[in-house]
PDB file of N, H, CA, C and O in Angstrom:
ATOM      1  N   MET A   1       2.791 -17.942 -17.143  1.00  0.00           N
ATOM      2  CA  MET A   1       2.223 -17.881 -15.819  1.00  0.00           C
ATOM      3  C   MET A   1       0.839 -17.246 -15.922  1.00  0.00           C
ATOM      4  O   MET A   1       0.668 -16.203 -16.553  1.00  0.00           O
ATOM      5  N   SER A   2      -0.131 -17.877 -15.304  1.00  0.00           N
ATOM      6  H   SER A   2       0.008 -18.724 -14.791  1.00  0.00           H
ATOM      7  CA  SER A   2      -1.508 -17.382 -15.383  1.00  0.00           C
ATOM      8  C   SER A   2      -1.717 -16.181 -14.463  1.00  0.00           C
ATOM      9  O   SER A   2      -0.949 -15.935 -13.533  1.00  0.00           O
ATOM     10  N   ARG A   3      -2.773 -15.453 -14.758  1.00  0.00           N
ATOM     11  H   ARG A   3      -3.397 -15.653 -15.514  1.00  0.00           H
ATOM     12  CA  ARG A   3      -3.110 -14.284 -13.930  1.00  0.00           C
ATOM     13  C   ARG A   3      -3.363 -14.702 -12.486  1.00  0.00           C
ATOM     14  O   ARG A   3      -2.962 -14.002 -11.556  1.00  0.00           O
ATOM     15  N   ALA A   4      -4.024 -15.835 -12.295  1.00  0.00           N
ATOM     16  H   ALA A   4      -4.350 -16.403 -13.050  1.00  0.00           H
ATOM     17  CA  ALA A   4      -4.323 -16.318 -10.946  1.00  0.00           C
ATOM     18  C   ALA A   4      -3.051 -16.630 -10.172  1.00  0.00           C
ATOM     19  O   ALA A   4      -3.010 -16.469  -8.952  1.00  0.00           O
ATOM     20  N   ALA A   5      -2.020 -17.075 -10.868  1.00  0.00           N
ATOM     21  H   ALA A   5      -2.054 -17.206 -11.859  1.00  0.00           H
ATOM     22  CA  ALA A   5      -0.761 -17.408 -10.203  1.00  0.00           C
ATOM     23  C   ALA A   5      -0.020 -16.159  -9.742  1.00  0.00           C
ATOM     24  O   ALA A   5       0.717 -16.213  -8.757  1.00  0.00           O
ATOM     25  N   THR A   6      -0.201 -15.045 -10.429  1.00  0.00           N
ATOM     26  H   THR A   6      -0.799 -15.002 -11.229  1.00  0.00           H
ATOM     27  CA  THR A   6       0.507 -13.819 -10.054  1.00  0.00           C
ATOM     28  C   THR A   6      -0.241 -12.990  -9.018  1.00  0.00           C
ATOM     29  O   THR A   6       0.355 -12.110  -8.397  1.00  0.00           O
ATOM     30  N   LEU A   7      -1.528 -13.247  -8.817  1.00  0.00           N
ATOM     31  H   LEU A   7      -2.012 -13.962  -9.321  1.00  0.00           H
ATOM     32  CA  LEU A   7      -2.318 -12.456  -7.877  1.00  0.00           C
ATOM     33  C   LEU A   7      -1.765 -12.466  -6.454  1.00  0.00           C
ATOM     34  O   LEU A   7      -1.660 -11.396  -5.856  1.00  0.00           O
ATOM     35  N   PRO A   8      -1.407 -13.612  -5.881  1.00  0.00           N
ATOM     36  CA  PRO A   8      -0.866 -13.582  -4.515  1.00  0.00           C
ATOM     37  C   PRO A   8       0.412 -12.750  -4.408  1.00  0.00           C
ATOM     38  O   PRO A   8       0.604 -12.031  -3.427  1.00  0.00           O
ATOM     39  N   ASP A   9       1.278 -12.846  -5.405  1.00  0.00           N
ATOM     40  H   ASP A   9       1.122 -13.430  -6.201  1.00  0.00           H
ATOM     41  CA  ASP A   9       2.515 -12.064  -5.382  1.00  0.00           C
ATOM     42  C   ASP A   9       2.224 -10.573  -5.475  1.00  0.00           C
ATOM     43  O   ASP A   9       2.826  -9.773  -4.759  1.00  0.00           O
ATOM     44  N   ARG A  10       1.310 -10.204  -6.350  1.00  0.00           N
ATOM     45  H   ARG A  10       0.821 -10.854  -6.932  1.00  0.00           H
ATOM     46  CA  ARG A  10       0.947  -8.787  -6.486  1.00  0.00           C
ATOM     47  C   ARG A  10       0.319  -8.266  -5.207  1.00  0.00           C
ATOM     48  O   ARG A  10       0.630  -7.161  -4.761  1.00  0.00           O
ATOM     49  N   LEU A  11      -0.558  -9.053  -4.620  1.00  0.00           N
ATOM     50  H   LEU A  11      -0.810  -9.951  -4.982  1.00  0.00           H
ATOM     51  CA  LEU A  11      -1.220  -8.651  -3.386  1.00  0.00           C
ATOM     52  C   LEU A  11      -0.197  -8.463  -2.266  1.00  0.00           C
ATOM     53  O   LEU A  11      -0.264  -7.490  -1.514  1.00  0.00           O
ATOM     54  N   GLU A  12       0.737  -9.386  -2.160  1.00  0.00           N
ATOM     55  H   GLU A  12       0.791 -10.176  -2.770  1.00  0.00           H
ATOM     56  CA  GLU A  12       1.787  -9.267  -1.147  1.00  0.00           C
ATOM     57  C   GLU A  12       2.602  -7.992  -1.355  1.00  0.00           C
ATOM     58  O   GLU A  12       2.873  -7.267  -0.398  1.00  0.00           O
ATOM     59  N   CYS A  13       2.985  -7.720  -2.574  1.00  0.00           N
ATOM     60  H   CYS A  13       2.764  -8.309  -3.352  1.00  0.00           H
ATOM     61  CA  CYS A  13       3.772  -6.528  -2.890  1.00  0.00           C
ATOM     62  C   CYS A  13       2.994  -5.254  -2.559  1.00  0.00           C
ATOM     63  O   CYS A  13       3.555  -4.309  -2.003  1.00  0.00           O
ATOM     64  N   GLN A  14       1.721  -5.228  -2.896  1.00  0.00           N
ATOM     65  H   GLN A  14       1.265  -5.995  -3.348  1.00  0.00           H
ATOM     66  CA  GLN A  14       0.896  -4.050  -2.612  1.00  0.00           C
ATOM     67  C   GLN A  14       0.794  -3.806  -1.111  1.00  0.00           C
ATOM     68  O   GLN A  14       0.933  -2.672  -0.652  1.00  0.00           O
ATOM     69  N   LEU A  15       0.554  -4.865  -0.351  1.00  0.00           N
ATOM     70  H   LEU A  15       0.441  -5.786  -0.724  1.00  0.00           H
ATOM     71  CA  LEU A  15       0.407  -4.710   1.093  1.00  0.00           C
ATOM     72  C   LEU A  15       1.721  -4.318   1.757  1.00  0.00           C
ATOM     73  O   LEU A  15       1.725  -3.520   2.694  1.00  0.00           O
ATOM     74  N   MET A  16       2.823  -4.863   1.287  1.00  0.00           N
ATOM     75  H   MET A  16       2.819  -5.512   0.526  1.00  0.00           H
ATOM     76  CA  MET A  16       4.125  -4.490   1.842  1.00  0.00           C
ATOM     77  C   MET A  16       4.453  -3.031   1.524  1.00  0.00           C
ATOM     78  O   MET A  16       5.042  -2.334   2.350  1.00  0.00           O
ATOM     79  N   THR A  17       4.080  -2.571   0.344  1.00  0.00           N
ATOM     80  H   THR A  17       3.602  -3.137  -0.327  1.00  0.00           H
ATOM     81  CA  THR A  17       4.315  -1.177  -0.028  1.00  0.00           C
ATOM     82  C   THR A  17       3.470  -0.247   0.831  1.00  0.00           C
ATOM     83  O   THR A  17       3.960   0.785   1.290  1.00  0.00           O
ATOM     84  N   ILE A  18       2.213  -0.598   1.051  1.00  0.00           N
ATOM     85  H   ILE A  18       1.815  -1.436   0.678  1.00  0.00           H
ATOM     86  CA  ILE A  18       1.351   0.195   1.931  1.00  0.00           C
ATOM     87  C   ILE A  18       1.967   0.275   3.325  1.00  0.00           C
ATOM     88  O   ILE A  18       1.983   1.342   3.939  1.00  0.00           O
ATOM     89  N   ASN A  19       2.469  -0.843   3.821  1.00  0.00           N
ATOM     90  H   ASN A  19       2.456  -1.709   3.322  1.00  0.00           H
ATOM     91  CA  ASN A  19       3.094  -0.887   5.138  1.00  0.00           C
ATOM     92  C   ASN A  19       4.291   0.059   5.212  1.00  0.00           C
ATOM     93  O   ASN A  19       4.428   0.809   6.178  1.00  0.00           O
ATOM     94  N   GLU A  20       5.152   0.028   4.208  1.00  0.00           N
ATOM     95  H   GLU A  20       5.041  -0.581   3.423  1.00  0.00           H
ATOM     96  CA  GLU A  20       6.337   0.894   4.204  1.00  0.00           C
ATOM     97  C   GLU A  20       5.957   2.366   4.099  1.00  0.00           C
ATOM     98  O   GLU A  20       6.562   3.208   4.761  1.00  0.00           O
ATOM     99  N   LEU A  21       4.966   2.684   3.278  1.00  0.00           N
ATOM    100  H   LEU A  21       4.474   1.999   2.739  1.00  0.00           H
ATOM    101  CA  LEU A  21       4.524   4.074   3.164  1.00  0.00           C
ATOM    102  C   LEU A  21       3.940   4.569   4.487  1.00  0.00           C
ATOM    103  O   LEU A  21       4.158   5.719   4.868  1.00  0.00           O
ATOM    104  N   ALA A  22       3.212   3.721   5.180  1.00  0.00           N
ATOM    105  H   ALA A  22       3.035   2.786   4.871  1.00  0.00           H
ATOM    106  CA  ALA A  22       2.670   4.093   6.486  1.00  0.00           C
ATOM    107  C   ALA A  22       3.798   4.353   7.482  1.00  0.00           C
ATOM    108  O   ALA A  22       3.702   5.269   8.298  1.00  0.00           O
ATOM    109  N   LYS A  23       4.863   3.559   7.423  1.00  0.00           N
ATOM    110  H   LYS A  23       4.941   2.815   6.760  1.00  0.00           H
ATOM    111  CA  LYS A  23       6.019   3.777   8.297  1.00  0.00           C
ATOM    112  C   LYS A  23       6.680   5.120   8.005  1.00  0.00           C
ATOM    113  O   LYS A  23       7.094   5.824   8.926  1.00  0.00           O
ATOM    114  N   VAL A  24       6.778   5.477   6.727  1.00  0.00           N
ATOM    115  H   VAL A  24       6.441   4.906   5.979  1.00  0.00           H
ATOM    116  CA  VAL A  24       7.358   6.771   6.346  1.00  0.00           C
ATOM    117  C   VAL A  24       6.536   7.903   6.950  1.00  0.00           C
ATOM    118  O   VAL A  24       7.095   8.844   7.514  1.00  0.00           O
ATOM    119  N   LEU A  25       5.212   7.820   6.836  1.00  0.00           N
ATOM    120  H   LEU A  25       4.757   7.056   6.378  1.00  0.00           H
ATOM    121  CA  LEU A  25       4.354   8.861   7.403  1.00  0.00           C
ATOM    122  C   LEU A  25       4.486   8.931   8.920  1.00  0.00           C
ATOM    123  O   LEU A  25       4.538  10.022   9.488  1.00  0.00           O
ATOM    124  N   THR A  26       4.540   7.785   9.574  1.00  0.00           N
ATOM    125  H   THR A  26       4.498   6.899   9.112  1.00  0.00           H
ATOM    126  CA  THR A  26       4.687   7.751  11.026  1.00  0.00           C
ATOM    127  C   THR A  26       6.002   8.384  11.449  1.00  0.00           C
ATOM    128  O   THR A  26       6.036   9.185  12.383  1.00  0.00           O
ATOM    129  N   ASN A  27       7.083   8.031  10.768  1.00  0.00           N
ATOM    130  H   ASN A  27       7.055   7.380  10.009  1.00  0.00           H
ATOM    131  CA  ASN A  27       8.395   8.584  11.081  1.00  0.00           C
ATOM    132  C   ASN A  27       8.418  10.086  10.835  1.00  0.00           C
ATOM    133  O   ASN A  27       8.972  10.840  11.636  1.00  0.00           O
ATOM    134  N   ASN A  28       7.823  10.521   9.741  1.00  0.00           N
ATOM    135  H   ASN A  28       7.372   9.909   9.091  1.00  0.00           H
ATOM    136  CA  ASN A  28       7.795  11.946   9.412  1.00  0.00           C
ATOM    137  C   ASN A  28       7.009  12.731  10.466  1.00  0.00           C
ATOM    138  O   ASN A  28       7.417  13.822  10.864  1.00  0.00           O
ATOM    139  N   THR A  29       5.895  12.178  10.911  1.00  0.00           N
ATOM    140  H   THR A  29       5.564  11.291  10.588  1.00  0.00           H
ATOM    141  CA  THR A  29       5.071  12.842  11.923  1.00  0.00           C
ATOM    142  C   THR A  29       5.826  12.972  13.239  1.00  0.00           C
ATOM    143  O   THR A  29       5.678  13.971  13.942  1.00  0.00           O
ATOM    144  N   ALA A  30       6.630  11.976  13.577  1.00  0.00           N
ATOM    145  H   ALA A  30       6.751  11.164  13.005  1.00  0.00           H
ATOM    146  CA  ALA A  30       7.400  12.006  14.820  1.00  0.00           C
ATOM    147  C   ALA A  30       8.427  13.134  14.824  1.00  0.00           C
ATOM    148  O   ALA A  30       8.837  13.586  15.893  1.00  0.00           O
ATOM    149  N   HIS A  31       8.847  13.594  13.649  1.00  0.00           N
ATOM    150  H   HIS A  31       8.514  13.227  12.781  1.00  0.00           H
ATOM    151  CA  HIS A  31       9.856  14.651  13.562  1.00  0.00           C
ATOM    152  C   HIS A  31       9.262  16.056  13.513  1.00  0.00           C
ATOM    153  O   HIS A  31      10.006  17.036  13.547  1.00  0.00           O
ATOM    154  N   LYS A  32       7.969  16.172  13.435  1.00  0.00           N
ATOM    155  H   LYS A  32       7.365  15.376  13.407  1.00  0.00           H
ATOM    156  CA  LYS A  32       7.354  17.509  13.378  1.00  0.00           C
ATOM    157  C   LYS A  32       7.571  18.226  14.707  1.00  0.00           C
ATOM    158  O   LYS A  32       7.305  17.676  15.775  1.00  0.00           O
ATOM    159  N   GLY A  33       8.053  19.452  14.621  1.00  0.00           N
ATOM    160  H   GLY A  33       8.269  19.899  13.753  1.00  0.00           H
ATOM    161  CA  GLY A  33       8.299  20.251  15.814  1.00  0.00           C
ATOM    162  C   GLY A  33       9.611  19.956  16.505  1.00  0.00           C
ATOM    163  O   GLY A  33       9.901  20.557  17.539  1.00  0.00           O
ATOM    164  N   CYS A  34      10.416  19.051  15.972  1.00  0.00           N
ATOM    165  H   CYS A  34      10.181  18.563  15.132  1.00  0.00           H
ATOM    166  CA  CYS A  34      11.709  18.711  16.561  1.00  0.00           C
ATOM    167  C   CYS A  34      12.801  19.598  15.972  1.00  0.00           C
ATOM    168  O   CYS A  34      12.582  20.324  15.002  1.00  0.00           O
ATOM    169  N   ALA A  35      13.984  19.520  16.583  1.00  0.00           N
ATOM    170  H   ALA A  35      14.162  18.930  17.370  1.00  0.00           H
ATOM    171  CA  ALA A  35      15.138  20.257  16.063  1.00  0.00           C
ATOM    172  C   ALA A  35      15.469  19.792  14.645  1.00  0.00           C
ATOM    173  O   ALA A  35      15.819  20.600  13.784  1.00  0.00           O
ATOM    174  N   ASP A  36      15.357  18.489  14.412  1.00  0.00           N
ATOM    175  H   ASP A  36      15.073  17.833  15.111  1.00  0.00           H
ATOM    176  CA  ASP A  36      15.522  17.948  13.060  1.00  0.00           C
ATOM    177  C   ASP A  36      14.138  17.952  12.416  1.00  0.00           C
ATOM    178  O   ASP A  36      13.291  17.129  12.765  1.00  0.00           O
ATOM    179  N   PRO A  37      13.902  18.864  11.487  1.00  0.00           N
ATOM    180  CA  PRO A  37      12.546  18.995  10.935  1.00  0.00           C
ATOM    181  C   PRO A  37      12.129  17.783  10.103  1.00  0.00           C
ATOM    182  O   PRO A  37      12.957  17.020   9.604  1.00  0.00           O
ATOM    183  N   ALA A  38      10.820  17.640   9.977  1.00  0.00           N
ATOM    184  H   ALA A  38      10.148  18.260  10.382  1.00  0.00           H
ATOM    185  CA  ALA A  38      10.279  16.582   9.116  1.00  0.00           C
ATOM    186  C   ALA A  38      10.780  16.802   7.695  1.00  0.00           C
ATOM    187  O   ALA A  38      10.899  17.941   7.243  1.00  0.00           O
ATOM    188  N   GLN A  39      11.071  15.718   6.996  1.00  0.00           N
ATOM    189  H   GLN A  39      10.974  14.793   7.363  1.00  0.00           H
ATOM    190  CA  GLN A  39      11.652  15.829   5.667  1.00  0.00           C
ATOM    191  C   GLN A  39      10.600  15.871   4.564  1.00  0.00           C
ATOM    192  O   GLN A  39      10.909  16.209   3.421  1.00  0.00           O
ATOM    193  N   ILE A  40       9.378  15.535   4.900  1.00  0.00           N
ATOM    194  H   ILE A  40       9.128  15.261   5.829  1.00  0.00           H
ATOM    195  CA  ILE A  40       8.311  15.513   3.898  1.00  0.00           C
ATOM    196  C   ILE A  40       7.311  16.613   4.255  1.00  0.00           C
ATOM    197  O   ILE A  40       6.814  16.666   5.380  1.00  0.00           O
ATOM    198  N   ASP A  41       7.023  17.483   3.300  1.00  0.00           N
ATOM    199  H   ASP A  41       7.427  17.440   2.387  1.00  0.00           H
ATOM    200  CA  ASP A  41       6.070  18.566   3.550  1.00  0.00           C
ATOM    201  C   ASP A  41       4.638  18.057   3.367  1.00  0.00           C
ATOM    202  O   ASP A  41       4.415  16.880   3.081  1.00  0.00           O
ATOM    203  N   LEU A  42       3.679  18.958   3.537  1.00  0.00           N
ATOM    204  H   LEU A  42       3.860  19.914   3.770  1.00  0.00           H
ATOM    205  CA  LEU A  42       2.270  18.559   3.442  1.00  0.00           C
ATOM    206  C   LEU A  42       1.904  17.995   2.079  1.00  0.00           C
ATOM    207  O   LEU A  42       1.125  17.046   1.990  1.00  0.00           O
ATOM    208  N   LEU A  43       2.460  18.570   1.013  1.00  0.00           N
ATOM    209  H   LEU A  43       3.093  19.341   1.086  1.00  0.00           H
ATOM    210  CA  LEU A  43       2.175  18.033  -0.325  1.00  0.00           C
ATOM    211  C   LEU A  43       2.717  16.616  -0.465  1.00  0.00           C
ATOM    212  O   LEU A  43       2.077  15.758  -1.072  1.00  0.00           O
ATOM    213  N   GLY A  44       3.893  16.374   0.094  1.00  0.00           N
ATOM    214  H   GLY A  44       4.413  17.071   0.588  1.00  0.00           H
ATOM    215  CA  GLY A  44       4.466  15.028   0.068  1.00  0.00           C
ATOM    216  C   GLY A  44       3.618  14.044   0.854  1.00  0.00           C
ATOM    217  O   GLY A  44       3.397  12.913   0.422  1.00  0.00           O
ATOM    218  N   GLU A  45       3.143  14.486   2.020  1.00  0.00           N
ATOM    219  H   GLU A  45       3.323  15.405   2.371  1.00  0.00           H
ATOM    220  CA  GLU A  45       2.265  13.627   2.815  1.00  0.00           C
ATOM    221  C   GLU A  45       0.978  13.313   2.057  1.00  0.00           C
ATOM    222  O   GLU A  45       0.522  12.170   2.038  1.00  0.00           O
ATOM    223  N   ASP A  46       0.405  14.327   1.439  1.00  0.00           N
ATOM    224  H   ASP A  46       0.776  15.255   1.454  1.00  0.00           H
ATOM    225  CA  ASP A  46      -0.814  14.106   0.648  1.00  0.00           C
ATOM    226  C   ASP A  46      -0.571  13.112  -0.483  1.00  0.00           C
ATOM    227  O   ASP A  46      -1.427  12.278  -0.780  1.00  0.00           O
ATOM    228  N   ALA A  47       0.593  13.203  -1.108  1.00  0.00           N
ATOM    229  H   ALA A  47       1.289  13.880  -0.867  1.00  0.00           H
ATOM    230  CA  ALA A  47       0.928  12.266  -2.185  1.00  0.00           C
ATOM    231  C   ALA A  47       1.025  10.841  -1.651  1.00  0.00           C
ATOM    232  O   ALA A  47       0.579   9.896  -2.302  1.00  0.00           O
ATOM    233  N   ILE A  48       1.609  10.691  -0.464  1.00  0.00           N
ATOM    234  H   ILE A  48       1.972  11.459   0.064  1.00  0.00           H
ATOM    235  CA  ILE A  48       1.723   9.357   0.132  1.00  0.00           C
ATOM    236  C   ILE A  48       0.339   8.822   0.496  1.00  0.00           C
ATOM    237  O   ILE A  48       0.046   7.650   0.260  1.00  0.00           O
ATOM    238  N   TYR A  49      -0.511   9.670   1.068  1.00  0.00           N
ATOM    239  H   TYR A  49      -0.274  10.622   1.260  1.00  0.00           H
ATOM    240  CA  TYR A  49      -1.883   9.239   1.371  1.00  0.00           C
ATOM    241  C   TYR A  49      -2.614   8.797   0.102  1.00  0.00           C
ATOM    242  O   TYR A  49      -3.332   7.798   0.108  1.00  0.00           O
ATOM    243  N   SER A  50      -2.426   9.540  -0.973  1.00  0.00           N
ATOM    244  H   SER A  50      -1.842  10.352  -0.978  1.00  0.00           H
ATOM    245  CA  SER A  50      -3.057   9.177  -2.249  1.00  0.00           C
ATOM    246  C   SER A  50      -2.529   7.843  -2.759  1.00  0.00           C
ATOM    247  O   SER A  50      -3.290   7.021  -3.269  1.00  0.00           O
ATOM    248  N   ALA A  51      -1.216   7.631  -2.620  1.00  0.00           N
ATOM    249  H   ALA A  51      -0.598   8.299  -2.206  1.00  0.00           H
ATOM    250  CA  ALA A  51      -0.620   6.362  -3.052  1.00  0.00           C
ATOM    251  C   ALA A  51      -1.164   5.203  -2.230  1.00  0.00           C
ATOM    252  O   ALA A  51      -1.461   4.139  -2.773  1.00  0.00           O
ATOM    253  N   ILE A  52      -1.296   5.405  -0.922  1.00  0.00           N
ATOM    254  H   ILE A  52      -1.054   6.269  -0.480  1.00  0.00           H
ATOM    255  CA  ILE A  52      -1.842   4.353  -0.059  1.00  0.00           C
ATOM    256  C   ILE A  52      -3.283   4.035  -0.463  1.00  0.00           C
ATOM    257  O   ILE A  52      -3.668   2.867  -0.529  1.00  0.00           O
ATOM    258  N   THR A  53      -4.069   5.061  -0.730  1.00  0.00           N
ATOM    259  H   THR A  53      -3.757   6.009  -0.676  1.00  0.00           H
ATOM    260  CA  THR A  53      -5.452   4.850  -1.160  1.00  0.00           C
ATOM    261  C   THR A  53      -5.502   4.075  -2.471  1.00  0.00           C
ATOM    262  O   THR A  53      -6.261   3.115  -2.604  1.00  0.00           O
ATOM    263  N   PHE A  54      -4.692   4.495  -3.434  1.00  0.00           N
ATOM    264  H   PHE A  54      -4.075   5.274  -3.326  1.00  0.00           H
ATOM    265  CA  PHE A  54      -4.642   3.828  -4.738  1.00  0.00           C
ATOM    266  C   PHE A  54      -4.217   2.368  -4.589  1.00  0.00           C
ATOM    267  O   PHE A  54      -4.849   1.475  -5.153  1.00  0.00           O
ATOM    268  N   LEU A  55      -3.144   2.125  -3.830  1.00  0.00           N
ATOM    269  H   LEU A  55      -2.630   2.851  -3.372  1.00  0.00           H
ATOM    270  CA  LEU A  55      -2.650   0.758  -3.650  1.00  0.00           C
ATOM    271  C   LEU A  55      -3.658  -0.110  -2.902  1.00  0.00           C
ATOM    272  O   LEU A  55      -3.817  -1.290  -3.215  1.00  0.00           O
ATOM    273  N   SER A  56      -4.340   0.472  -1.916  1.00  0.00           N
ATOM    274  H   SER A  56      -4.211   1.431  -1.662  1.00  0.00           H
ATOM    275  CA  SER A  56      -5.313  -0.332  -1.169  1.00  0.00           C
ATOM    276  C   SER A  56      -6.506  -0.707  -2.047  1.00  0.00           C
ATOM    277  O   SER A  56      -7.061  -1.797  -1.907  1.00  0.00           O
ATOM    278  N   GLU A  57      -6.903   0.191  -2.950  1.00  0.00           N
ATOM    279  H   GLU A  57      -6.452   1.076  -3.064  1.00  0.00           H
ATOM    280  CA  GLU A  57      -7.978  -0.148  -3.889  1.00  0.00           C
ATOM    281  C   GLU A  57      -7.539  -1.261  -4.838  1.00  0.00           C
ATOM    282  O   GLU A  57      -8.313  -2.173  -5.128  1.00  0.00           O
ATOM    283  N   MET A  58      -6.300  -1.186  -5.322  1.00  0.00           N
ATOM    284  H   MET A  58      -5.671  -0.445  -5.087  1.00  0.00           H
ATOM    285  CA  MET A  58      -5.779  -2.250  -6.188  1.00  0.00           C
ATOM    286  C   MET A  58      -5.693  -3.570  -5.429  1.00  0.00           C
ATOM    287  O   MET A  58      -6.045  -4.622  -5.962  1.00  0.00           O
ATOM    288  N   ALA A  59      -5.224  -3.512  -4.178  1.00  0.00           N
ATOM    289  H   ALA A  59      -4.938  -2.657  -3.745  1.00  0.00           H
ATOM    290  CA  ALA A  59      -5.113  -4.729  -3.373  1.00  0.00           C
ATOM    291  C   ALA A  59      -6.490  -5.339  -3.133  1.00  0.00           C
ATOM    292  O   ALA A  59      -6.649  -6.559  -3.182  1.00  0.00           O
ATOM    293  N   HIS A  60      -7.475  -4.503  -2.876  1.00  0.00           N
ATOM    294  H   HIS A  60      -7.346  -3.512  -2.836  1.00  0.00           H
ATOM    295  CA  HIS A  60      -8.837  -5.004  -2.678  1.00  0.00           C
ATOM    296  C   HIS A  60      -9.345  -5.705  -3.934  1.00  0.00           C
ATOM    297  O   HIS A  60      -9.920  -6.791  -3.857  1.00  0.00           O
ATOM    298  N   ASN A  61      -9.133  -5.084  -5.083  1.00  0.00           N
ATOM    299  H   ASN A  61      -8.666  -4.202  -5.146  1.00  0.00           H
ATOM    300  CA  ASN A  61      -9.565  -5.696  -6.346  1.00  0.00           C
ATOM    301  C   ASN A  61      -8.845  -7.017  -6.590  1.00  0.00           C
ATOM    302  O   ASN A  61      -9.463  -7.993  -7.016  1.00  0.00           O
ATOM    303  N   ASP A  62      -7.534  -7.051  -6.320  1.00  0.00           N
ATOM    304  H   ASP A  62      -7.033  -6.258  -5.974  1.00  0.00           H
ATOM    305  CA  ASP A  62      -6.779  -8.289  -6.513  1.00  0.00           C
ATOM    306  C   ASP A  62      -7.238  -9.371  -5.543  1.00  0.00           C
ATOM    307  O   ASP A  62      -7.312 -10.543  -5.912  1.00  0.00           O
ATOM    308  N   LEU A  63      -7.547  -8.987  -4.306  1.00  0.00           N
ATOM    309  H   LEU A  63      -7.486  -8.035  -4.006  1.00  0.00           H
ATOM    310  CA  LEU A  63      -8.046  -9.964  -3.339  1.00  0.00           C
ATOM    311  C   LEU A  63      -9.380 -10.537  -3.805  1.00  0.00           C
ATOM    312  O   LEU A  63      -9.602 -11.744  -3.719  1.00  0.00           O
ATOM    313  N   CYS A  64     -10.264  -9.679  -4.296  1.00  0.00           N
ATOM    314  H   CYS A  64     -10.084  -8.698  -4.365  1.00  0.00           H
ATOM    315  CA  CYS A  64     -11.553 -10.160  -4.816  1.00  0.00           C
ATOM    316  C   CYS A  64     -11.348 -11.107  -5.995  1.00  0.00           C
ATOM    317  O   CYS A  64     -12.003 -12.146  -6.083  1.00  0.00           O
ATOM    318  N   ASP A  65     -10.433 -10.745  -6.904  1.00  0.00           N
ATOM    319  H   ASP A  65      -9.901  -9.902  -6.832  1.00  0.00           H
ATOM    320  CA  ASP A  65     -10.128 -11.619  -8.043  1.00  0.00           C
ATOM    321  C   ASP A  65      -9.595 -12.966  -7.573  1.00  0.00           C
ATOM    322  O   ASP A  65      -9.982 -14.012  -8.093  1.00  0.00           O
ATOM    323  N   LEU A  66      -8.702 -12.931  -6.581  1.00  0.00           N
ATOM    324  H   LEU A  66      -8.388 -12.080  -6.159  1.00  0.00           H
ATOM    325  CA  LEU A  66      -8.117 -14.167  -6.060  1.00  0.00           C
ATOM    326  C   LEU A  66      -9.191 -15.042  -5.424  1.00  0.00           C
ATOM    327  O   LEU A  66      -9.234 -16.249  -5.661  1.00  0.00           O
ATOM    328  N   LEU A  67     -10.051 -14.438  -4.625  1.00  0.00           N
ATOM    329  H   LEU A  67     -10.016 -13.457  -4.432  1.00  0.00           H
ATOM    330  CA  LEU A  67     -11.118 -15.211  -3.980  1.00  0.00           C
ATOM    331  C   LEU A  67     -12.090 -15.782  -5.002  1.00  0.00           C
ATOM    332  O   LEU A  67     -12.549 -16.914  -4.856  1.00  0.00           O
ATOM    333  N   ASN A  68     -12.406 -15.011  -6.028  1.00  0.00           N
ATOM    334  H   ASN A  68     -12.033 -14.091  -6.146  1.00  0.00           H
ATOM    335  CA  ASN A  68     -13.282 -15.523  -7.086  1.00  0.00           C
ATOM    336  C   ASN A  68     -12.633 -16.683  -7.824  1.00  0.00           C
ATOM    337  O   ASN A  68     -13.309 -17.645  -8.189  1.00  0.00           O
ATOM    338  N   THR A  69     -11.332 -16.598  -8.043  1.00  0.00           N
ATOM    339  H   THR A  69     -10.784 -15.816  -7.746  1.00  0.00           H
ATOM    340  CA  THR A  69     -10.601 -17.685  -8.695  1.00  0.00           C
ATOM    341  C   THR A  69     -10.635 -18.941  -7.830  1.00  0.00           C
ATOM    342  O   THR A  69     -10.834 -20.046  -8.333  1.00  0.00           O
ATOM    343  N   LEU A  70     -10.437 -18.758  -6.522  1.00  0.00           N
ATOM    344  H   LEU A  70     -10.275 -17.860  -6.114  1.00  0.00           H
ATOM    345  CA  LEU A  70     -10.447 -19.904  -5.610  1.00  0.00           C
ATOM    346  C   LEU A  70     -11.834 -20.533  -5.524  1.00  0.00           C
ATOM    347  O   LEU A  70     -11.950 -21.751  -5.387  1.00  0.00           O
ATOM    348  N   GLU A  71     -12.878 -19.730  -5.601  1.00  0.00           N
ATOM    349  H   GLU A  71     -12.784 -18.741  -5.712  1.00  0.00           H
ATOM    350  CA  GLU A  71     -14.241 -20.273  -5.592  1.00  0.00           C
ATOM    351  C   GLU A  71     -14.485 -21.139  -6.820  1.00  0.00           C
ATOM    352  O   GLU A  71     -15.189 -22.147  -6.746  1.00  0.00           O
ATOM    353  N   GLY A  72     -13.904 -20.746  -7.944  1.00  0.00           N
ATOM    354  H   GLY A  72     -13.333 -19.928  -8.003  1.00  0.00           H
ATOM    355  CA  GLY A  72     -14.069 -21.507  -9.178  1.00  0.00           C
ATOM    356  C   GLY A  72     -13.347 -22.837  -9.147  1.00  0.00           C
ATOM    357  O   GLY A  72     -13.714 -23.760  -9.875  1.00  0.00           O
ATOM    358  N   VAL A  73     -12.309 -22.951  -8.299  1.00  0.00           N
ATOM    359  H   VAL A  73     -12.011 -22.202  -7.707  1.00  0.00           H
ATOM    360  CA  VAL A  73     -11.523 -24.185  -8.210  1.00  0.00           C
ATOM    361  C   VAL A  73     -12.244 -25.222  -7.367  1.00  0.00           C
ATOM    362  O   VAL A  73     -12.176 -26.415  -7.662  1.00  0.00           O
ATOM    363  N   SER A  74     -12.938 -24.781  -6.317  1.00  0.00           N
ATOM    364  H   SER A  74     -12.993 -23.812  -6.077  1.00  0.00           H
ATOM    365  CA  SER A  74     -13.556 -25.760  -5.408  1.00  0.00           C
ATOM    366  C   SER A  74     -14.894 -26.237  -5.858  1.00  0.00           C
ATOM    367  O   SER A  74     -15.515 -27.058  -5.184  1.00  0.00           O
TER     368      SER A  74
END
């Protein structure tokens, strides 16, 4: 399987992971100050933000690679 063939799958996986991590942060924020405390502390939140940043940079690079590949086909 060529690199170009795997790019859409990788991009989809990266974006879905970013989406799920954002949901975790949203859910955690909703529990702050409640009787049931938030389960992720500030260090955990920072780690998730870092992961989202890292994944979004990878997704951007993969999108650029995919678009460059498509330009070469047409």
